[in-house]
Each structure stands twice: as C-alpha cells, then as structure tokens.
Backbone of each chain as ProteinMPNN parsed JSONL, in Angstrom:
{"seq_chain_A": "MTTIGYPELRRLLDQGTQLVEVLPVEEYAEMHLPGAVNIPLKTLDAATTTDLDRGRPVVVYCWDGL", "coords_chain_A": {"N_chain_A": [[89.602, 116.464, 98.06], [91.793, 113.761, 98.545], [95.004, 112.469, 98.189], [96.111, 109.15, 98.378], [98.111, 106.386, 99.629], [98.935, 102.853, 99.607], [98.745, 101.939, 102.391], [96.8, 103.639, 103.578], [94.677, 103.158, 101.858], [94.173, 100.474, 102.494], [93.231, 100.753, 105.097], [90.887, 102.22, 104.655], [89.45, 100.417, 103.062], [89.021, 98.395, 104.877], [87.162, 99.636, 106.382], [85.0, 99.644, 104.807], [84.864, 101.224, 102.47], [83.832, 102.774, 99.342], [84.836, 101.65, 96.202], [86.136, 102.718, 93.181], [86.906, 102.037, 89.904], [88.265, 103.874, 87.292], [89.071, 103.389, 84.762], [88.739, 102.402, 81.247], [85.977, 100.264, 80.214], [86.837, 97.788, 79.141], [89.361, 97.339, 80.265], [88.749, 97.238, 82.956], [87.142, 94.959, 82.955], [88.985, 92.971, 82.43], [90.741, 92.948, 84.655], [90.443, 93.889, 87.968], [90.365, 95.599, 91.159], [89.261, 93.751, 94.008], [85.809, 93.957, 94.539], [85.527, 96.45, 93.417], [83.716, 98.936, 91.564], [82.935, 99.951, 88.203], [83.326, 103.006, 86.714], [83.954, 104.571, 84.03], [86.231, 107.269, 83.336], [85.446, 108.961, 81.239], [82.734, 108.769, 81.321], [81.926, 109.718, 83.702], [79.651, 111.233, 85.621], [76.799, 113.029, 86.977], [74.691, 111.28, 86.56], [75.843, 108.713, 86.269], [76.88, 108.254, 88.712], [74.951, 107.814, 90.55], [74.498, 105.516, 91.993], [76.405, 105.518, 93.915], [77.119, 106.025, 97.36], [76.791, 109.008, 98.892], [77.352, 109.594, 101.47], [79.411, 108.091, 102.342], [82.949, 107.284, 102.237], [84.68, 107.552, 99.081], [86.864, 105.888, 96.988], [88.907, 106.412, 94.261], [90.593, 104.955, 91.456], [93.089, 104.352, 88.913], [95.245, 103.042, 86.424], [97.934, 103.821, 87.093], [97.738, 106.333, 88.146], [98.405, 108.242, 86.289]], "CA_chain_A": [[90.174, 115.235, 97.523], [93.044, 113.414, 99.206], [95.777, 111.396, 97.559], [96.498, 108.153, 99.381], [98.887, 105.224, 99.225], [98.325, 101.581, 99.97], [98.332, 101.767, 103.801], [95.526, 104.327, 103.82], [93.648, 102.399, 101.127], [93.85, 99.279, 103.286], [92.405, 101.175, 106.234], [89.567, 102.594, 104.139], [88.759, 99.2, 102.633], [88.577, 97.684, 106.087], [86.0, 100.363, 106.9], [83.897, 99.506, 103.868], [84.798, 102.319, 101.509], [83.406, 102.468, 97.98], [86.015, 101.634, 95.343], [85.713, 102.973, 91.806], [87.938, 102.047, 88.854], [87.823, 104.836, 86.268], [89.617, 102.98, 83.466], [87.706, 101.939, 80.321], [85.272, 99.028, 80.551], [87.615, 96.601, 78.767], [90.443, 97.137, 81.236], [88.097, 96.809, 84.202], [86.679, 93.57, 82.801], [90.135, 92.062, 82.484], [91.34, 92.851, 85.981], [90.15, 95.027, 88.839], [90.483, 95.319, 92.583], [88.04, 93.093, 94.498], [84.73, 94.801, 95.015], [85.47, 97.748, 92.732], [82.776, 99.144, 90.468], [83.574, 100.643, 87.08], [82.733, 104.195, 86.106], [85.047, 105.159, 83.235], [86.339, 108.727, 83.483], [84.695, 109.654, 80.183], [81.287, 108.7, 81.582], [81.718, 110.08, 85.104], [78.792, 112.411, 85.772], [75.781, 112.877, 88.02], [73.845, 110.115, 86.282], [76.547, 107.429, 86.457], [77.309, 108.111, 90.115], [73.771, 107.77, 91.423], [74.545, 104.345, 92.865], [77.382, 105.73, 94.982], [76.581, 106.609, 98.59], [77.519, 110.257, 99.158], [77.685, 109.683, 102.885], [80.555, 107.218, 102.637], [84.136, 107.605, 101.425], [84.84, 106.972, 97.756], [88.254, 105.833, 96.525], [89.036, 106.172, 92.825], [91.934, 104.558, 91.015], [93.243, 103.937, 87.518], [96.377, 102.107, 86.347], [99.051, 104.311, 87.893], [97.519, 107.727, 88.496], [98.787, 109.167, 85.211]], "C_chain_A": [[91.541, 114.998, 98.168], [93.723, 112.287, 98.445], [96.264, 110.439, 98.637], [97.384, 107.076, 98.762], [98.225, 103.966, 99.742], [97.917, 101.477, 101.442], [96.99, 102.435, 104.109], [94.381, 103.637, 103.062], [93.21, 101.19, 101.931], [92.913, 99.634, 104.433], [90.988, 101.508, 105.771], [88.775, 101.361, 103.69], [88.236, 98.421, 103.831], [87.349, 98.346, 106.703], [84.826, 100.335, 105.923], [83.745, 100.632, 102.876], [84.29, 101.838, 100.146], [84.608, 102.64, 97.052], [85.571, 101.746, 93.889], [86.919, 102.962, 90.871], [87.428, 102.923, 87.722], [88.447, 104.554, 84.904], [88.473, 102.53, 82.549], [87.167, 100.552, 80.697], [86.122, 97.788, 80.283], [88.705, 96.301, 79.793], [89.885, 96.686, 82.588], [87.705, 95.342, 84.101], [87.833, 92.583, 82.925], [90.627, 91.867, 83.916], [90.997, 94.097, 86.789], [90.28, 94.609, 90.295], [89.182, 94.702, 93.085], [87.021, 94.107, 95.029], [84.605, 96.141, 94.318], [84.33, 97.767, 91.714], [83.49, 99.954, 89.395], [82.731, 101.827, 86.627], [83.858, 104.869, 85.318], [85.039, 106.682, 83.32], [85.47, 109.459, 82.468], [83.192, 109.653, 80.438], [80.937, 109.199, 82.989], [80.891, 111.365, 85.202], [77.719, 112.128, 86.83], [74.956, 111.609, 87.811], [74.558, 108.803, 86.602], [77.004, 107.221, 87.898], [76.122, 108.01, 91.081], [73.792, 106.582, 92.383], [75.576, 104.475, 93.989], [76.714, 106.437, 96.161], [77.409, 107.848, 98.946], [77.912, 110.405, 100.618], [78.863, 108.828, 103.3], [81.737, 107.609, 101.764], [84.104, 106.894, 100.072], [86.325, 107.029, 97.393], [88.237, 105.552, 95.027], [90.46, 105.729, 92.521], [91.91, 104.284, 89.526], [94.432, 102.984, 87.47], [97.508, 102.568, 87.263], [98.935, 105.797, 88.214], [97.83, 108.711, 87.395], [97.675, 109.335, 84.19]], "O_chain_A": [[92.339, 115.924, 98.316], [93.098, 111.284, 98.102], [96.765, 110.862, 99.679], [97.404, 106.882, 97.546], [97.104, 103.998, 100.249], [96.833, 100.968, 101.726], [96.151, 101.87, 104.811], [93.261, 103.545, 103.563], [92.016, 100.91, 102.039], [91.942, 98.929, 104.709], [90.01, 101.125, 106.413], [87.568, 101.28, 103.915], [87.141, 97.86, 103.793], [86.594, 97.716, 107.443], [83.781, 100.931, 106.183], [82.629, 100.967, 102.478], [84.319, 100.645, 99.845], [85.309, 103.651, 97.11], [84.737, 100.97, 93.422], [87.837, 103.768, 91.019], [86.307, 102.748, 87.245], [88.362, 105.38, 83.996], [87.36, 102.3, 83.021], [87.819, 99.781, 81.402], [86.137, 96.852, 81.083], [88.938, 95.144, 80.142], [90.483, 95.855, 83.272], [87.906, 94.571, 85.04], [87.668, 91.488, 83.463], [90.896, 90.741, 84.335], [91.234, 95.221, 86.345], [90.301, 93.422, 90.618], [88.105, 95.09, 92.632], [87.333, 94.976, 95.844], [83.674, 96.897, 94.596], [84.021, 96.753, 91.088], [84.527, 100.566, 89.652], [81.582, 101.673, 86.214], [84.627, 105.65, 85.878], [83.979, 107.307, 83.37], [84.833, 110.46, 82.796], [82.458, 110.442, 79.843], [79.785, 109.112, 83.413], [81.383, 112.452, 84.9], [77.751, 111.091, 87.493], [74.57, 110.947, 88.775], [73.947, 107.883, 87.144], [77.46, 106.136, 88.259], [76.296, 108.112, 92.296], [73.184, 106.628, 93.452], [75.617, 103.649, 94.901], [75.869, 107.316, 95.988], [78.593, 107.737, 99.264], [78.727, 111.263, 100.956], [79.269, 108.834, 104.462], [81.565, 108.189, 100.692], [83.574, 105.791, 99.94], [86.958, 108.082, 97.479], [87.633, 104.579, 94.575], [91.404, 106.08, 93.23], [90.858, 104.017, 88.945], [94.612, 102.189, 88.392], [97.985, 101.807, 88.105], [99.935, 106.445, 88.522], [97.552, 109.902, 87.539], [97.833, 110.078, 83.222]]}, "seq_chain_B": "MSPRAACRLDTLGFSQVYDYMPGKVDWLARNLPVEGTDAGAPLIGRHLRDEVVTAAPDEPIADVRACVAASPHSFALVTTADRVLLGRLRGTHLDHADANAVTAEVMEAGPSTLRPHEPVDAVRAHLVDKGHAYAIVTDPDGRLLGTVHADDLM", "coords_chain_B": {"N_chain_B": [[94.906, 109.918, 85.332], [93.146, 109.14, 87.435], [93.383, 111.364, 89.268], [91.922, 113.354, 87.932], [89.419, 112.17, 87.891], [88.858, 112.095, 90.626], [88.69, 114.852, 91.188], [86.511, 115.459, 89.616], [84.479, 114.065, 90.956], [84.482, 115.557, 93.277], [83.443, 117.96, 92.301], [80.921, 117.112, 91.766], [79.789, 116.969, 94.175], [80.546, 115.101, 96.065], [81.933, 114.487, 99.21], [83.866, 113.037, 100.548], [86.358, 112.088, 99.133], [88.875, 110.071, 97.801], [91.997, 109.576, 96.246], [93.551, 106.874, 95.079], [96.373, 107.011, 94.047], [98.731, 105.51, 93.314], [97.58, 103.28, 92.158], [96.229, 100.534, 90.121], [98.455, 99.109, 89.291], [100.162, 99.248, 91.459], [98.749, 97.793, 93.352], [98.766, 95.25, 92.132], [101.5, 94.813, 92.186], [101.903, 94.256, 94.782], [101.125, 91.738, 95.059], [98.47, 91.164, 95.528], [95.059, 89.935, 95.579], [92.967, 89.871, 92.615], [90.034, 90.585, 90.619], [88.238, 89.486, 87.677], [88.393, 88.776, 84.081], [91.032, 88.155, 83.485], [92.101, 87.387, 85.84], [93.285, 85.031, 86.531], [95.671, 84.999, 85.195], [98.948, 83.925, 84.104], [101.218, 84.797, 86.284], [104.279, 85.65, 87.965], [103.952, 85.912, 90.66], [102.381, 83.887, 91.554], [104.006, 81.805, 91.864], [105.745, 81.975, 93.927], [108.327, 81.257, 96.243], [108.862, 80.773, 99.702], [110.781, 79.786, 101.33], [113.404, 80.497, 101.465], [116.35, 81.307, 103.231], [116.404, 83.966, 105.538], [118.069, 86.765, 106.985], [119.035, 88.969, 109.63], [120.619, 92.228, 109.456], [122.604, 92.383, 111.345], [123.346, 89.88, 112.0], [125.415, 87.117, 112.832], [127.687, 85.664, 110.508], [128.312, 82.978, 110.833], [126.027, 81.89, 111.992], [124.148, 82.221, 109.962], [125.261, 80.699, 107.978], [124.891, 78.129, 108.971], [122.118, 77.909, 108.914], [121.607, 78.12, 106.16], [122.889, 75.86, 105.255], [121.141, 73.947, 106.053], [119.016, 74.39, 104.45], [117.126, 74.304, 101.315], [118.444, 75.881, 99.513], [121.352, 77.696, 98.323], [121.942, 80.186, 99.219], [121.326, 83.261, 101.03], [119.085, 85.841, 102.159], [119.275, 89.217, 103.175], [117.446, 91.087, 105.397], [115.462, 93.777, 106.813], [113.75, 94.03, 110.011], [111.096, 94.293, 109.295], [111.057, 93.09, 106.844], [112.165, 94.468, 104.652], [114.198, 94.346, 101.861], [117.667, 94.139, 102.04], [120.075, 93.018, 101.149], [122.037, 90.368, 99.593], [123.363, 87.181, 100.329], [125.472, 85.28, 98.762], [126.392, 81.852, 98.013], [129.173, 81.772, 97.801], [129.939, 84.003, 99.275], [129.223, 83.181, 101.811], [130.82, 80.967, 102.127], [133.422, 81.936, 102.191], [133.61, 84.059, 103.933], [134.572, 85.67, 107.018], [133.734, 83.945, 109.885], [132.937, 85.314, 112.109], [132.11, 87.742, 111.226], [129.42, 90.069, 110.475], [126.289, 89.912, 108.713], [125.717, 92.272, 107.234], [128.184, 93.268, 106.641], [129.21, 91.654, 104.748], [127.424, 91.081, 102.762], [126.045, 91.27, 99.402], [124.994, 94.276, 98.426], [121.744, 95.669, 97.733], [120.498, 93.871, 95.693], [119.176, 92.994, 92.433], [115.662, 93.049, 91.763], [112.377, 91.668, 91.107], [108.89, 92.402, 90.353], [105.817, 90.957, 91.549], [103.845, 90.83, 89.568], [104.885, 90.304, 87.12], [104.923, 88.68, 83.936], [104.902, 85.118, 83.654], [106.068, 83.8, 81.387], [107.835, 85.722, 80.298], [109.616, 86.173, 82.389], [110.658, 83.628, 82.819], [112.004, 83.284, 80.347], [113.87, 85.33, 80.576], [115.385, 84.529, 82.817], [116.46, 82.116, 81.905], [117.891, 83.036, 79.701], [119.823, 84.645, 80.924], [121.081, 82.82, 82.478], [120.359, 82.458, 85.092], [119.235, 80.979, 88.119], [117.213, 81.731, 89.745], [115.037, 84.457, 90.836], [114.685, 87.377, 92.843], [111.834, 88.554, 94.523], [110.083, 91.446, 95.245], [107.902, 93.819, 96.939], [106.351, 97.076, 96.16], [107.349, 98.622, 98.226], [109.748, 97.582, 98.765], [109.752, 95.319, 100.26], [110.426, 91.952, 100.975], [108.909, 89.447, 99.105], [109.325, 86.896, 98.273], [111.023, 84.258, 96.491], [111.44, 83.441, 93.038], [111.75, 80.62, 90.978], [113.522, 79.335, 88.22], [113.115, 76.664, 87.483], [110.578, 76.197, 88.446], [108.989, 77.507, 86.699], [108.855, 76.276, 84.303]], "CA_chain_B": [[93.463, 109.786, 85.1], [92.387, 109.128, 88.69], [93.238, 112.703, 89.863], [90.808, 114.046, 87.277], [88.177, 111.542, 88.355], [88.605, 112.545, 91.989], [88.224, 116.247, 91.104], [85.154, 115.418, 89.048], [83.568, 113.68, 92.044], [84.388, 116.744, 94.144], [82.518, 118.932, 91.691], [79.576, 116.521, 91.796], [79.268, 117.087, 95.531], [81.036, 114.084, 96.994], [82.781, 115.2, 100.177], [84.93, 112.162, 101.073], [86.927, 111.488, 97.93], [90.292, 109.717, 97.92], [92.615, 109.103, 95.007], [94.632, 105.88, 95.26], [97.141, 107.35, 92.845], [99.621, 104.439, 92.838], [96.726, 102.572, 91.221], [96.123, 99.078, 89.98], [99.781, 98.505, 89.17], [100.679, 99.133, 92.83], [98.017, 96.669, 93.961], [99.307, 94.021, 91.546], [102.895, 94.672, 92.614], [101.888, 93.744, 96.156], [100.664, 90.354, 94.962], [97.138, 91.088, 96.135], [94.111, 89.301, 94.657], [92.162, 90.703, 91.719], [88.899, 89.942, 89.975], [88.142, 89.784, 86.247], [88.659, 87.671, 83.156], [92.457, 87.826, 83.49], [92.542, 87.235, 87.232], [94.113, 83.839, 86.643], [96.8, 85.088, 84.26], [100.179, 83.35, 84.661], [102.168, 85.791, 86.796], [105.249, 84.966, 88.834], [103.491, 85.973, 92.046], [101.727, 82.631, 91.911], [105.042, 80.772, 91.956], [106.733, 82.422, 94.907], [108.76, 80.385, 97.34], [109.187, 81.576, 100.883], [111.629, 79.014, 102.238], [114.784, 80.992, 101.436], [116.816, 81.792, 104.532], [116.585, 85.404, 105.696], [118.886, 87.093, 108.148], [119.113, 90.386, 109.99], [121.926, 92.778, 109.055], [123.614, 92.239, 112.404], [123.441, 88.458, 112.351], [126.738, 86.555, 112.515], [127.771, 84.795, 109.333], [128.315, 81.568, 111.249], [124.637, 81.472, 112.202], [123.479, 82.154, 108.658], [125.85, 79.56, 107.274], [124.24, 76.916, 109.472], [120.729, 77.884, 108.397], [121.646, 77.855, 104.724], [123.288, 74.452, 105.068], [119.961, 73.117, 106.306], [117.934, 74.824, 103.558], [117.282, 73.771, 99.957], [119.132, 76.857, 98.65], [122.74, 77.952, 98.72], [122.102, 81.616, 99.476], [120.411, 83.847, 102.018], [118.74, 87.243, 101.908], [119.367, 90.036, 104.375], [116.297, 91.994, 105.441], [115.154, 94.427, 108.081], [112.749, 93.293, 110.79], [109.83, 94.28, 108.551], [111.29, 92.38, 105.581], [112.717, 95.245, 103.54], [115.393, 93.645, 101.385], [118.902, 94.928, 102.086], [121.166, 92.425, 100.385], [122.059, 88.916, 99.353], [124.584, 86.443, 100.665], [125.623, 84.121, 97.872], [127.126, 80.746, 98.603], [130.603, 82.108, 97.888], [130.096, 84.912, 100.421], [129.119, 82.403, 103.049], [131.93, 80.019, 102.217], [134.731, 82.573, 102.366], [133.597, 85.162, 104.9], [134.95, 85.431, 108.413], [132.556, 83.45, 110.606], [132.551, 86.294, 113.135], [131.565, 88.947, 110.586], [127.956, 90.088, 110.427], [125.818, 89.834, 107.327], [125.784, 93.561, 106.539], [129.571, 93.514, 106.225], [129.594, 90.68, 103.724], [126.379, 90.908, 101.734], [125.958, 92.05, 98.163], [123.905, 95.216, 98.715], [120.824, 96.083, 96.673], [120.346, 92.971, 94.542], [118.044, 93.271, 91.539], [114.423, 92.372, 92.142], [111.227, 91.741, 90.211], [107.59, 92.55, 91.011], [105.087, 89.688, 91.366], [102.9, 90.806, 88.446], [105.594, 90.045, 85.86], [104.424, 87.443, 83.304], [105.738, 83.922, 83.8], [106.842, 83.515, 80.174], [108.92, 86.695, 80.151], [110.61, 85.96, 83.453], [111.346, 82.362, 82.514], [112.94, 83.532, 79.248], [114.948, 86.179, 81.106], [116.245, 83.731, 83.693], [117.192, 81.168, 81.068], [118.828, 83.805, 78.883], [120.916, 85.138, 81.771], [121.678, 81.724, 83.213], [120.035, 82.588, 86.515], [118.349, 79.927, 88.606], [116.096, 82.31, 90.492], [114.985, 85.91, 90.975], [114.101, 87.837, 94.104], [110.609, 89.305, 94.256], [109.732, 92.372, 96.328], [106.752, 94.687, 96.662], [106.797, 98.447, 95.86], [108.044, 99.19, 99.383], [111.019, 96.882, 98.927], [109.619, 94.184, 101.18], [110.605, 90.653, 100.343], [107.729, 88.59, 98.965], [109.81, 85.538, 98.093], [111.872, 84.072, 95.312], [110.829, 82.635, 91.979], [112.833, 79.781, 90.466], [113.331, 78.986, 86.811], [112.566, 75.299, 87.379], [109.146, 76.235, 88.763], [108.276, 78.223, 85.635], [108.932, 75.488, 83.062]], "C_chain_B": [[92.675, 109.856, 86.414], [92.338, 110.505, 89.378], [92.085, 113.49, 89.244], [89.462, 113.475, 87.729], [87.834, 112.015, 89.771], [88.095, 113.983, 92.003], [86.797, 116.309, 90.572], [84.137, 115.051, 90.132], [83.397, 114.84, 93.033], [83.349, 117.718, 93.594], [81.081, 118.423, 91.684], [79.004, 116.48, 93.213], [79.678, 116.0, 96.496], [82.073, 114.729, 97.916], [83.915, 114.35, 100.744], [85.539, 111.381, 99.906], [88.424, 111.278, 98.117], [90.782, 109.187, 96.575], [93.757, 108.153, 95.364], [95.529, 105.997, 94.023], [98.124, 106.254, 92.405], [98.894, 103.419, 91.954], [96.838, 101.055, 91.173], [97.497, 98.419, 89.895], [100.427, 98.331, 90.545], [100.044, 97.942, 93.538], [98.589, 95.338, 93.466], [100.731, 93.754, 92.03], [103.01, 94.244, 94.073], [101.373, 92.307, 96.224], [99.315, 90.163, 95.653], [96.145, 90.531, 95.119], [93.353, 90.324, 93.8], [90.989, 89.881, 91.207], [88.924, 90.297, 88.494], [88.548, 88.599, 85.393], [90.121, 87.244, 83.143], [92.998, 87.599, 84.903], [93.444, 86.019, 87.413], [95.314, 83.838, 85.717], [98.078, 84.56, 84.907], [101.206, 84.424, 85.019], [103.084, 85.111, 87.805], [104.837, 85.004, 90.304], [102.811, 84.702, 92.506], [102.735, 81.494, 92.079], [106.089, 81.121, 93.007], [107.056, 81.327, 95.912], [109.146, 81.275, 98.523], [110.12, 80.85, 101.838], [113.088, 79.474, 102.239], [115.149, 81.584, 102.802], [116.933, 83.315, 104.502], [117.342, 85.656, 106.992], [118.839, 88.593, 108.39], [120.5, 90.914, 109.634], [123.009, 92.641, 110.115], [123.815, 90.776, 112.819], [124.82, 87.905, 111.974], [126.683, 85.606, 111.325], [127.704, 83.319, 109.724], [126.893, 81.047, 111.433], [123.912, 81.292, 110.874], [123.977, 80.937, 107.887], [125.155, 78.258, 107.704], [122.813, 76.795, 108.941], [120.698, 77.539, 106.917], [122.003, 76.394, 104.457], [122.096, 73.515, 105.234], [118.804, 73.459, 105.37], [118.147, 74.25, 102.161], [118.046, 74.706, 99.021], [120.517, 77.176, 99.2], [122.995, 79.419, 99.051], [121.119, 82.047, 100.561], [120.161, 85.295, 101.641], [118.748, 88.004, 103.226], [118.243, 91.063, 104.342], [116.231, 92.696, 106.799], [114.096, 93.593, 108.81], [111.402, 93.264, 110.078], [110.032, 93.875, 107.084], [111.698, 93.254, 104.401], [114.059, 94.624, 103.157], [116.601, 94.578, 101.376], [119.991, 94.328, 101.204], [121.035, 90.927, 100.261], [123.409, 88.358, 99.778], [124.637, 85.226, 99.762], [126.412, 83.041, 98.587], [128.595, 81.074, 98.775], [130.881, 83.081, 99.032], [130.15, 84.112, 101.713], [130.324, 81.478, 103.237], [133.23, 80.703, 102.643], [134.764, 83.673, 103.416], [134.071, 84.711, 106.266], [133.681, 85.037, 109.183], [132.062, 84.442, 111.653], [132.009, 87.598, 112.537], [130.039, 88.903, 110.654], [127.519, 90.252, 108.972], [125.981, 91.144, 106.564], [127.181, 93.87, 106.03], [129.95, 92.685, 105.002], [128.641, 90.679, 102.528], [126.647, 91.738, 100.482], [124.756, 92.97, 98.356], [123.036, 95.459, 97.481], [120.717, 95.156, 95.494], [119.111, 93.335, 93.711], [116.827, 92.462, 91.976], [113.383, 92.519, 91.038], [109.976, 92.0, 91.04], [106.768, 91.295, 90.696], [104.126, 89.67, 90.181], [103.604, 90.69, 87.093], [105.075, 88.728, 85.268], [105.428, 86.299, 83.427], [106.635, 83.722, 82.581], [108.056, 84.433, 80.048], [110.012, 86.471, 81.186], [111.375, 84.66, 83.218], [112.394, 82.577, 81.417], [114.132, 84.356, 79.729], [115.922, 85.363, 81.95], [117.093, 82.757, 82.877], [118.271, 81.889, 80.266], [120.048, 84.245, 79.682], [121.617, 84.022, 82.548], [121.436, 81.797, 84.709], [119.056, 81.493, 86.928], [117.112, 80.498, 89.289], [116.135, 83.839, 90.405], [114.319, 86.233, 92.309], [112.908, 88.728, 93.777], [110.269, 90.163, 95.482], [108.499, 93.183, 95.938], [107.248, 96.123, 96.438], [107.506, 99.132, 97.023], [109.378, 98.494, 99.644], [110.943, 95.702, 99.86], [109.693, 92.869, 100.409], [109.292, 89.873, 100.315], [108.138, 87.131, 98.832], [110.782, 85.474, 96.932], [111.101, 83.231, 94.3], [111.961, 81.924, 91.256], [112.52, 79.291, 89.056], [112.696, 77.606, 86.666], [111.064, 75.262, 87.643], [108.323, 76.847, 87.636], [108.261, 77.449, 84.328], [107.587, 74.838, 82.751]], "O_chain_B": [[91.66, 110.548, 86.496], [91.335, 110.805, 90.026], [91.363, 114.202, 89.941], [88.495, 114.212, 87.923], [86.677, 112.298, 90.078], [87.168, 114.302, 92.747], [85.985, 117.114, 91.027], [83.066, 115.653, 90.216], [82.306, 115.07, 93.556], [82.497, 118.227, 94.323], [80.138, 119.209, 91.605], [77.884, 116.017, 93.428], [79.208, 115.974, 97.633], [82.976, 115.429, 97.457], [84.835, 114.888, 101.359], [85.277, 110.193, 99.721], [89.146, 112.184, 98.536], [90.081, 108.458, 95.874], [94.792, 108.573, 95.882], [95.449, 105.195, 93.092], [98.329, 106.088, 91.203], [99.512, 102.773, 91.108], [97.436, 100.407, 92.032], [97.682, 97.3, 90.373], [101.16, 97.367, 90.767], [100.719, 97.184, 94.233], [98.86, 94.428, 94.249], [101.115, 92.606, 92.254], [104.098, 93.909, 94.541], [101.208, 91.741, 97.305], [99.06, 89.134, 96.278], [96.37, 90.647, 93.914], [93.134, 91.466, 94.203], [90.954, 88.658, 91.342], [89.548, 91.28, 88.094], [88.986, 87.564, 85.896], [90.425, 86.095, 82.823], [94.208, 87.618, 85.123], [94.265, 85.975, 88.329], [95.913, 82.789, 85.478], [98.279, 84.72, 86.111], [101.96, 84.892, 84.167], [102.708, 84.117, 88.425], [105.327, 84.207, 91.104], [102.677, 84.461, 93.705], [102.364, 80.365, 92.398], [107.206, 80.603, 92.966], [106.184, 80.583, 96.362], [109.68, 82.372, 98.356], [110.249, 81.228, 103.002], [113.917, 78.896, 102.942], [114.346, 82.271, 103.433], [117.49, 83.885, 103.564], [117.269, 84.883, 107.947], [118.63, 89.38, 107.467], [121.45, 90.14, 109.523], [124.196, 92.767, 109.815], [124.391, 90.492, 113.87], [125.329, 88.206, 110.895], [125.731, 84.84, 111.17], [127.104, 82.51, 109.015], [126.589, 79.908, 111.077], [123.16, 80.336, 110.686], [123.203, 80.239, 107.231], [124.874, 77.396, 106.872], [122.366, 75.71, 108.568], [119.858, 76.756, 106.474], [121.47, 75.775, 103.536], [122.045, 72.438, 104.64], [117.725, 72.878, 105.485], [119.234, 73.761, 101.854], [118.273, 74.365, 97.861], [120.809, 76.955, 100.376], [124.147, 79.841, 99.152], [120.217, 81.304, 100.949], [120.932, 85.897, 100.895], [118.291, 87.504, 104.253], [118.105, 91.815, 103.377], [116.847, 92.276, 107.779], [113.614, 92.586, 108.291], [110.642, 92.309, 110.238], [109.267, 94.274, 106.207], [111.588, 92.82, 103.254], [114.93, 94.407, 103.999], [116.566, 95.658, 100.788], [120.751, 95.065, 100.576], [120.086, 90.307, 100.741], [124.45, 88.991, 99.603], [123.918, 84.251, 99.982], [127.021, 83.281, 99.63], [129.204, 80.701, 99.778], [131.923, 83.001, 99.682], [130.998, 84.334, 102.578], [130.78, 81.242, 104.356], [134.038, 80.121, 103.367], [135.838, 84.17, 103.755], [133.985, 83.535, 106.622], [132.673, 85.741, 109.122], [130.893, 84.408, 112.039], [131.509, 88.455, 113.264], [129.444, 87.845, 110.862], [128.297, 90.679, 108.119], [126.34, 91.139, 105.386], [127.343, 94.648, 105.09], [130.916, 93.002, 104.308], [129.025, 90.313, 101.417], [127.358, 92.742, 100.501], [123.623, 92.498, 98.441], [123.518, 95.455, 96.349], [120.836, 95.619, 94.36], [118.142, 93.902, 94.217], [116.946, 91.348, 92.487], [113.496, 93.375, 90.16], [109.983, 91.844, 92.261], [107.004, 90.644, 89.679], [103.633, 88.603, 89.815], [103.002, 90.943, 86.05], [104.816, 87.775, 86.003], [106.638, 86.495, 83.318], [107.837, 83.499, 82.728], [109.159, 83.985, 79.734], [111.2, 86.572, 80.878], [112.592, 84.604, 83.399], [113.529, 82.115, 81.535], [115.27, 84.103, 79.332], [117.138, 85.493, 81.809], [118.288, 82.595, 83.126], [119.406, 81.425, 80.164], [121.171, 84.22, 79.178], [122.634, 84.261, 83.2], [122.214, 81.263, 85.5], [118.157, 81.131, 86.168], [116.087, 79.826, 89.396], [117.121, 84.43, 89.965], [113.506, 85.466, 92.826], [112.968, 89.553, 92.866], [110.183, 89.662, 96.604], [108.105, 93.228, 94.772], [108.452, 96.366, 96.517], [108.197, 100.129, 96.817], [110.054, 98.785, 100.631], [111.974, 95.134, 100.221], [109.101, 92.713, 99.341], [108.65, 89.665, 101.344], [107.395, 86.233, 99.228], [111.29, 86.49, 96.459], [110.237, 82.429, 94.654], [112.995, 82.52, 90.956], [111.398, 78.887, 88.754], [111.829, 77.408, 85.814], [110.36, 74.395, 87.124], [107.099, 76.721, 87.619], [107.704, 77.926, 83.339], [107.457, 74.137, 81.747]]}, "name": "protein", "num_of_chains": 2, "seq": "MTTIGYPELRRLLDQGTQLVEVLPVEEYAEMHLPGAVNIPLKTLDAATTTDLDRGRPVVVYCWDGLMSPRAACRLDTLGFSQVYDYMPGKVDWLARNLPVEGTDAGAPLIGRHLRDEVVTAAPDEPIADVRACVAASPHSFALVTTADRVLLGRLRGTHLDHADANAVTAEVMEAGPSTLRPHEPVDAVRAHLVDKGHAYAIVTDPDGRLLGTVHADDLM"}
C-alpha cells in the first residue's frame, strides 16, 4: 500500500485507475469524486470487492485520511 | 479511515493499492468537480474572480501600479511563477511605495486565505462582519485560485 497526494492521484486517474470512496453511503451520495464507487469500510470484504479489477491500481480515499 | 481500507485491500490480495490520504477535503479544496446530490451546493469556489492583478516578487512597483490602475481592483497579489501566493499589495502600498522598489520589498507577506469549498453564506457573513470587500482563495498548496467578493455573494 502506498500513500499518495494529489499529483500522484492525478497521474493514476489519467491512467484509468479504480477509485473507491470508503465513507458511509450517505456521505458518498452527497458528494464524491467523479467516477468513484462506494464501498464503505465497514462492508469492505471479498464479496463487496468482486467488481474491482485486481489487475489494475485501486485508489481509496475518505474525508481526510483520519 | 482510508489507511485501514487500503490495508484491508492488501489482505484481500490486491497488489496495487494506493491511499489518497488527503482525501475528499483536499479534492474540494482544489476546486475540482464532484458528483452527488450536493454537487451543486453554494460554495465560494463557484464565485471566483481571476482578473485581479498578479505580480512576481521581483517586479517593479511602477509596473504593478500601472496594471492595477487599469484593473477593476485597487490591489495586486504577489505570486511565484507557479502561482503560489506570497503577499498582497494594497492600494496604500502602491500609492506610497518607491516606484523603483520591487514588490517583495513592499508587499504584506502571507495574507489570510480561504479554501474554495467554504460555504457562500458563511463567507458572506464573515466578510460583512469584518468589513472586508473580498477574500483571497488558494488551494492546499498555496496556489492562487482567485478572489471572492462580497458583492458577488449577495
């Protein structure tokens, strides 16, 4: 796992990375990064990640990393 | 929260996992687009003006004075070549400074700034309360995004 800032995120997005918001459903529904899917941390498991492509990078984010 | 999520993905066998730890607040503070039910929320980033005069730190005051005289505002902002905000030149600075001085010698260093995801209502109330006509808006790296003016938020 690698921690990144905005410049690296921009580069990964330009390459078509998968973006996952791990905040609760309500917060995702209100506002999320374009193209992000929502898998709340409390539900993150093998079943909820089946739609993610393991051969491509995955970027996760929440509100501020805390 | 996101560090735990990234570790969880690691344990699930994902090999290319990145944690954008600065998170959604960093994205919003860069005035980048979002999706969702609140995507159209009234934030000051939608009211930014970019016509304020900017100057390099080594620019002569006389040159800046001329640009400001031709602009709709009475002040200028001093930035680096990649728009990191260094200071402000108020009208009084420009009026009284030696014309041969350079901006870095005269400017007010480190002026207060806001982020673009501040709510319009709160910023308008703050500006009115403090008697300020405008606020400077920068991103998390200190780069100038523009200015927001109380009259535009009414």
